[in-house]
C-alpha positions in Angstrom: 223.4 51.3 128.3 225.2 54.7 128.1 222.5 55.8 125.7 219.7 54.9 128.2 221.5 56.8 131.0 221.8 59.9 128.7 218.1 59.7 127.9 217.2 59.4 131.5 219.4 62.4 132.4 217.8 64.5 129.6 214.4 63.6 130.8 215.2 64.7 134.4 216.7 68.0 133.1 213.6 68.8 131.0 211.5 70.6 133.6 209.5 73.8 133.8 212.7 75.8 134.0 213.6 74.5 130.5 210.8 76.4 128.9 212.2 79.6 127.6 209.9 82.6 127.4 211.2 85.1 125.0 210.1 88.6 126.0 209.3 91.5 123.6 211.1 91.2 120.4 213.7 88.7 121.6 211.9 86.0 119.6 212.5 87.9 116.4 216.2 88.3 117.0 216.4 84.6 118.0 214.6 83.3 114.9 214.6 86.1 112.4 214.0 83.8 109.4 210.6 82.9 110.8 209.5 86.5 110.4 211.3 87.8 107.3 212.0 84.6 105.3 215.8 84.5 105.6 218.8 86.5 106.9 220.4 86.8 103.5 219.9 89.4 100.8 216.2 88.6 100.5 215.5 89.2 104.2 217.6 92.3 104.2 215.5 93.9 101.5 212.3 92.5 103.1 212.9 95.0 106.0 212.3 97.9 103.6 209.2 96.3 102.2 207.7 95.9 105.7 208.1 99.7 106.4 206.9 100.7 102.9 203.8 98.4 103.4 202.8 100.6 106.3 202.8 103.6 104.1 201.0 101.8 101.3 198.3 100.8 103.9 197.9 104.5 104.6 197.6 105.1 100.9 195.0 102.3 100.5 193.0 103.9 103.3 193.0 107.2 101.4 195.4 109.2 103.6 198.7 109.2 101.7 199.8 109.7 98.1 203.5 110.2 98.4 206.2 107.8 99.7 209.9 108.5 99.5 212.5 105.8 100.0 216.2 106.7 100.4 219.2 104.5 100.6 221.6 106.5 102.8 225.4 106.6 102.5 225.8 104.2 105.5 223.4 101.7 104.0 220.6 102.8 106.3 217.2 103.3 104.9 214.7 106.2 105.2 211.0 105.7 104.4 208.9 108.9 104.5 205.2 109.2 103.8 202.6 112.0 104.0 200.0 109.8 105.8 198.3 110.6 109.2 201.4 109.7 111.2 201.6 106.8 113.7 199.6 107.8 116.8 201.8 109.0 119.6 199.3 109.4 122.5 199.3 107.3 125.6 198.0 103.7 125.0 195.2 103.0 127.4 196.3 99.4 128.2 200.0 99.6 127.8 200.4 102.9 129.6 203.1 104.1 127.2 203.1 105.9 123.8 201.2 104.2 121.1 204.3 104.8 118.9 206.4 102.7 121.2 203.8 100.0 121.3 203.7 99.8 117.5 207.5 99.6 117.3 208.1 97.1 120.1 205.1 94.8 120.4 204.4 92.0 117.9 200.8 91.9 116.6 200.3 95.5 117.5 199.0 98.0 115.0 195.9 99.5 113.4 195.6 96.7 111.0 193.5 94.5 113.3 190.8 97.2 113.6 188.5 97.4 110.6 187.9 101.0 111.5 191.5 101.9 110.8 192.3 99.8 107.7 189.7 97.9 105.6 192.4 96.0 103.9 196.1 95.8 104.6 199.2 94.0 103.6 200.9 93.4 106.9 198.0 91.6 108.6 200.2 89.6 110.9 201.0 92.9 112.6 204.7 92.0 112.9 206.0 94.4 110.2 207.7 97.5 111.6 208.3 95.9 115.0 210.3 93.2 113.3 212.3 95.8 111.4 213.0 97.5 114.8 214.1 94.2 116.3 216.6 93.5 113.5 218.1 97.0 113.3 221.0 98.2 115.4 219.5 101.7 115.2 216.0 102.9 114.3 214.7 106.4 114.5 211.0 107.1 114.3 209.9 110.6 113.5 206.2 111.4 113.5 204.6 114.6 112.2 201.1 114.8 113.8 198.8 117.4 115.4 201.3 120.2 114.8 204.2 118.5 116.6 207.3 116.5 115.6 207.7 113.4 117.8 210.9 111.4 117.8 212.0 108.2 119.4 215.2 106.1 119.0 215.7 102.4 119.4 218.5 99.9 119.2 217.8 96.1 118.6 214.1 96.7 119.4 214.7 98.5 122.7 213.9 102.2 123.2 216.9 104.4 123.9 214.7 106.9 125.6 211.1 108.2 125.7 209.1 109.8 122.8 210.2 113.4 122.7 208.6 116.4 121.0 211.4 118.1 119.1 209.6 120.8 117.2 206.4 122.0 115.4 205.1 121.2 111.9 202.2 122.0 109.6 202.2 118.6 107.8 201.5 115.0 108.8 203.4 111.8 108.1 205.9 109.3 109.4 209.6 109.0 108.7 211.3 105.8 109.7 215.1 105.5 109.4 216.8 102.2 110.2 220.2 100.5 109.9 220.2 96.7 109.6 222.0 94.9 112.4 225.2 93.2 111.1 225.0 90.7 113.9 221.8 89.3 112.3 222.6 90.0 108.6 226.0 88.4 108.5 226.2 87.9 104.7 225.6 91.5 103.7 224.0 94.7 104.9 224.5 96.4 101.5 221.2 97.3 99.7 220.8 96.9 96.0 219.1 99.7 94.2 217.6 97.5 91.4 216.1 95.1 93.9 214.3 97.9 95.7 213.3 99.6 92.5 211.6 96.4 91.2 209.4 96.2 94.2 208.6 99.9 94.4 207.7 99.9 90.7 205.4 96.9 91.3 203.7 98.8 94.2 203.1 101.8 92.0 201.4 99.7 89.3 199.3 98.0 92.0 198.3 101.2 93.6 197.6 103.7 90.9 197.8 107.4 91.7 200.6 107.1 94.3 204.0 108.7 93.8 206.8 106.4 95.1 210.3 107.7 94.8 213.7 105.9 95.3 216.9 107.8 95.8 220.4 106.3 96.3 222.5 108.7 98.3 225.6 106.4 98.0 225.9 107.2 94.3 226.6 110.6 92.9 226.2 111.2 89.2 228.3 113.4 86.9 226.0 116.4 87.4 226.2 116.1 91.2 222.8 114.6 91.6 222.0 111.1 93.0 220.6 108.1 91.2 216.8 108.5 91.6 213.5 107.3 90.1 209.8 108.2 90.7 207.3 105.4 90.1 203.8 106.4 89.3 201.0 104.8 87.4 197.8 106.5 86.2 196.2 103.3 84.7 197.5 100.7 87.1 197.5 97.1 86.0 196.9 98.0 82.3 200.3 99.8 82.4 201.8 96.9 84.4 200.9 94.5 81.5 202.4 96.9 78.9 205.6 97.0 81.0 205.8 93.2 81.4 205.0 92.6 77.7 207.3 95.3 76.3 209.0 93.9 73.2 206.5 91.0 72.7 204.3 90.8 69.7 200.8 91.3 70.9 197.8 89.4 69.5 195.3 92.0 70.8 196.1 95.8 70.8 195.2 96.6 74.4 195.1 94.5 77.6 191.7 93.1 78.7 190.7 94.6 82.1 188.6 93.0 84.8 187.2 95.1 87.6 184.7 94.1 90.3 184.0 94.7 93.9 180.8 92.7 94.4 182.3 90.2 97.0 185.9 91.4 97.2 187.7 94.2 95.2 189.2 92.5 92.1 191.5 94.1 89.6 192.9 92.0 86.7 194.6 92.9 83.4 195.6 90.3 80.8 197.2 90.3 77.3 197.9 87.6 74.7 201.2 87.6 72.7 202.6 85.2 70.1 205.0 83.6 72.6 204.6 80.1 74.2 205.1 80.9 77.8 202.4 81.7 80.5 203.2 84.5 82.9 200.7 85.1 85.6 201.4 87.3 88.6 199.0 87.3 91.6 198.7 89.7 94.5 196.6 89.9 97.7 196.7 93.3 99.4 199.9 94.1 97.4 201.6 91.0 98.6 203.0 88.9 95.7 201.4 85.4 96.3 204.2 83.5 94.4 202.5 80.2 95.2 199.1 81.5 94.0 196.1 80.3 95.8 192.3 80.5 95.6 192.3 83.8 93.6 194.6 82.4 90.9 192.5 79.2 90.8 189.4 81.3 90.2 191.0 83.3 87.5 192.1 80.2 85.5 188.6 78.6 85.9 186.8 81.8 84.7 189.2 82.4 81.8 188.9 78.8 80.5 185.1 78.6 80.9 184.5 81.9 79.0 186.9 81.1 76.1 185.6 77.5 75.7 182.0 78.5 75.8 182.6 81.3 73.2 184.5 79.0 70.9 181.8 76.3 71.0 178.9 78.8 70.7 180.5 80.3 67.6 181.6 77.0 66.0 185.3 77.9 66.1 186.3 74.3 67.1 184.6 72.6 64.2 187.9 71.7 62.4 189.8 70.9 65.6 190.1 67.1 66.3 191.4 66.7 69.8 191.0 67.8 73.4 191.5 71.2 75.0 193.6 71.2 78.2 193.5 74.0 80.8 197.0 75.1 79.9 196.1 75.6 76.2 194.0 78.6 77.2 197.0 80.3 78.8 199.7 79.9 76.2 201.2 83.3 75.4 199.2 84.9 78.2 200.5 87.6 80.5 198.2 88.5 83.4 198.2 90.3 86.7 195.6 89.5 89.3 195.2 91.8 92.3 192.6 91.2 95.0 191.9 93.1 98.2 190.7 90.8 101.1 189.7 92.2 104.5 190.7 89.1 106.4 193.1 87.1 104.2 194.0 83.6 105.2 197.6 83.1 104.1 199.5 79.8 104.3 202.5 80.6 106.4 204.1 83.8 107.7 205.8 84.4 104.3 202.3 85.0 102.8 202.9 83.2 99.5 199.5 81.4 99.0 196.0 82.6 99.6 193.5 80.2 101.2 190.2 82.2 101.4 187.6 80.0 99.6 185.4 82.9 98.7 188.1 84.3 96.4 187.7 81.3 94.0 184.1 82.0 93.0 184.4 85.8 93.2 187.4 85.9 90.8 186.1 83.2 88.5 182.7 85.0 88.0 184.3 88.4 87.5 186.8 87.0 85.0 184.2 85.1 83.0 181.8 88.0 82.9 184.5 90.5 81.7 185.8 88.0 79.2 182.3 87.2 77.9 181.7 90.9 77.2 185.1 91.4 75.6 184.7 88.4 73.3 181.2 89.3 72.2 182.2 93.0 71.5 185.4 92.1 69.7 184.7 89.0 67.4 187.8 89.5 65.2 190.1 89.6 68.2 188.2 86.8 69.9 188.8 84.6 66.8 192.6 85.4 67.0 192.7 84.3 70.7 190.8 81.1 69.9 193.1 80.3 67.0 196.1 80.7 69.4 194.4 78.3 71.8 193.7 75.7 69.1 197.3 76.0 67.8 198.6 75.3 71.4 196.3 72.3 71.8 197.3 70.9 68.3 201.0 71.2 69.1 200.5 69.6 72.6 198.5 66.7 71.1 201.1 66.2 68.3 203.9 66.2 70.9 202.1 63.6 73.0 201.5 61.3 70.0 205.2 61.7 69.0 206.2 60.8 72.5 203.9 57.7 72.6 205.4 56.6 69.2 208.9 56.9 70.6 208.0 55.0 73.7 206.3 52.2 71.7 209.5 51.7 69.7 211.8 51.9 72.6 213.1 48.6 74.2 211.3 49.6 77.5 207.9 50.1 75.9 205.4 47.3 75.4 205.6 46.2 71.7 209.4 46.8 71.6 210.1 44.4 74.5 212.5 41.7 73.6 211.1 38.1 73.8 211.8 36.0 76.8 213.3 38.0 79.6 212.9 35.8 82.6 
């Protein structure tokens, strides 16, 4: 009875006034995990990646080749690039500076216009405004059209208008922010190695860009600070060499796949004498840890090419058994990077690609590149096929051994004790 009365009371109280409308960036502060994954160490570092992604987008558009990241003494972060600088003029609809719109409005930015960015990582458009919402202080400095523009914010709200504080002869954006301890209750201390790992990855994925990381909290014996510059001339080929350092390679150099027929595709792969499969997939620089259609296409193209070559060249004649998809990937290290103008990601955390066109595009590009490589390198092709056959033989033998054990066990068919009912 009491329960019914409580239900009735709750129903009466649930009216139009119960519907909360969160204005501006309040939604981000209310539910930060929806936007950055979590409010622990991962989410803390994700703030940096969101700001760096804006600079990378400028680089991908061809307007930036230097990005500097600093961990400051107070655990604030500064990200500086030499791109065009965020526009600071008056926004025609919002009637305020475009800089303020970018930093305070969700789903605002140049990424929704194909004229500004053909491809971009932060396609949900929540990146830097989310960082602003979750920082107790953010200072945006823009060098553009000969002037230095500055605006300060706290918890997503402007502390004043955009001000011109000087002149310059360069262009670029400098964002400095300090994470809000009210949001990040576990820690607001940045880890150098965590940031270094992501920045190194971005350098491999975007060859020709200098990305530096400096830790101003740590002074070395010579008075300098811990610092690294990440730069790659050959991109994914060097990424594979880095990932496979120390492994015994089956082929001297990584196999590279490059195509831009349907979507820009960049892949590098290497076989080693190990037993594990390591495939890293990216869409517009975002690590799609759950894979998706591009990964599916890669696996299909790789298996098809290798199987066709093996059958055509009679390399499976002595093999009595079946080949499973995973046999083609034993000892494989691969990096798949695709650029998609309008990616369909599953969820805000962007961990799985859903675009159907990526499957056939990546599959065809992979198969074509593999077909050429195998035909041109018959000795190396034979080594790869022998590795695949060995993997299949071991898998089939393991299955037979397992079946034998199961037949002999009390729970398995022939071994069942008589009676039992």
